[in-house]
C-alpha positions, 0 to 999 in steps of 0.5 A, a space after each residue: 079106419 078103412 072106411 075113413 081111408 076109402 071115403 078120403 080117396 073117393 073125396 079126393 078123386 071127386 075133387 080132381 075130377 071136378 077140377 079137371 072138367 072145369 079146366 076142360 070146360 074153361 079151355 074149350 069156352 075161353 080158350 086159355 092155353 094153360 087150361 089144356 095142361 091143367 086138364 092133363 095135370 088133374 087127369 094124372 093125379 087121378 091115375 096116381 091116386 087110383 094106384 095109391 088107393 089100390 096099394 092101400 086096399 088090395 094086398 096082392 096089388 100092393 106087394 106087386 107094385 112095391 116090388 116092381 117100384 124098387 126095380 123099374 118104377 115105370 108108372 110113377 116115373 111117367 106121372 112125375 115126368 107128365 106132371 112136371 111138363 104140365 106144370 112147367 107149361 102152366 107156369 110160363 103160359 100164365 106168366 105169358 112167357 116161353 119155356 126157357 132153355 133152363 126150364 128145359 134142362 131142369 125137365 130133362 135132368 128130372 126125367 134122367 135122374 129118376 130113370 137111373 136112380 132105380 139102378 142103385 141098390 135097393 134101399 131107403 136112400 135109393 127111394 128118398 133120392 128118386 122122390 127128392 128131385 121132383 120137390 127140387 123141381 117144384 122149389 125151382 118152378 115156384 121160386 122162378 115164378 115168384 121172381 118173374 112176378 117181382 121183377 115185371 111188376 108192371 106187366 104182372 098187374 095186367 095178367 089174369 089170375 096173377 094175384 092168386 097165382 102168387 099165392 099158389 107159387 107161395 104154397 108150392 114153395 112152402 110145401 116143397 120143404 114140407 114134402 121133403 121133411 115128410 118123405 125123409 120121416 116116412 122113408 127112413 123110419 116107417 117104410 121097410 126095405 129088405 130082401 124078404 119084405 118091401 112095404 112102402 107108404 105111397 101116399 104123401 099127406 103133405 103132397 095131397 094137401 098141396 094138390 087139394 089147394 090146387 084144386 080149390 084155387 082152380 075150381 074157385 077162379 075158373 067157376 067165376 071166369 065161366 060165370 062172368 062169360 055166360 053172364 047175360 047181357 042187358 043193354 044199358 039205357 040210351 037216349 034212343 030206343 033204336 040205339 039198343 039195336 045199333 049197339 047190339 048189331 055192333 057187338 054182333 058184328 065184332 064177335 064180343 062175348 057178353 062180358 066184353 059187351 058190358 065192358 064196351 058199353 062203359 068204354 063208350 061212356 069214356 069210363 076209366 078201367 077203375 070205374 068199370 071194375 067197381 061197377 062190374 065187381 071184377 078185378 082191375 086186371 080182368 077188366 084190362 084183359 077184356 079191354 085188350 081183347 076188345 081192342 084186338 077184335 076192333 083192330 085199334 090200340 087206344 080208347 078214343 080210336 075205339 070210340 071213333 070206330 063206333 061213331 063212324 059206324 053209327 054215321 055209316 048206318 045213319 047215311 044208309 038210312 
């Protein structure tokens, strides 16, 4: 059994580490702000799981940690507060909105609660009350996110990752209840809180499952983003061989990524977003995001303006030659 637990912990740490690396690389390359907070989130998951792993294998450490947890749970409180801030920021940035005053009040209340609950007499109820607000927080975040997506259907279709993010929010909503149920069963029936002995099961299986779901989503989605960005650009056949060089000069002048080059090629052919999506095998939302970025770099707002900019540039080259 010890070997299984050991291997499970190693696998979990590797999964968190891989997710953290993918998040950091995507942040560096794509500059998605939420990936910065994803990196911090998975880093603190690693910290948390490392300590839990130590309580399962090192008896003296487990006794000391459990005793200190009942009086001043400083480490766990830091984990809870930092991960809560990261989740709030990630939710706001993916949905492209600011952190609201209500979000701030919820975060402050959570931090205040976890700082003062340990002052209650040592008991199973005190531990249960300590963990409960974090699940209420994830319930609030997931519900708030789902309502935002539902209310802003037109806008949400254009947001990157929105279809997958909705699934993540639904999983978070479901597991918020499951984690409370598991905590209630374990804390009141299996943990021991007496003056002579404190024995706490620090691992939550349902919480681990939720974090694994997060990891799988992150690795899958971000790997696709990185592959799309690093795909090699191959110019499309054009009427004249020189057009290859002209097009390449144009995209280089405007610092377009390889994926943006692919999409620009079809925009200049006046293909619809749906046609581009079908040709490149990417979602319509991803196409719209790249189109928006291209417009921003070209300083235009419409496709006909983009085509005019390109044609004017070709005319300028022809006049110079």
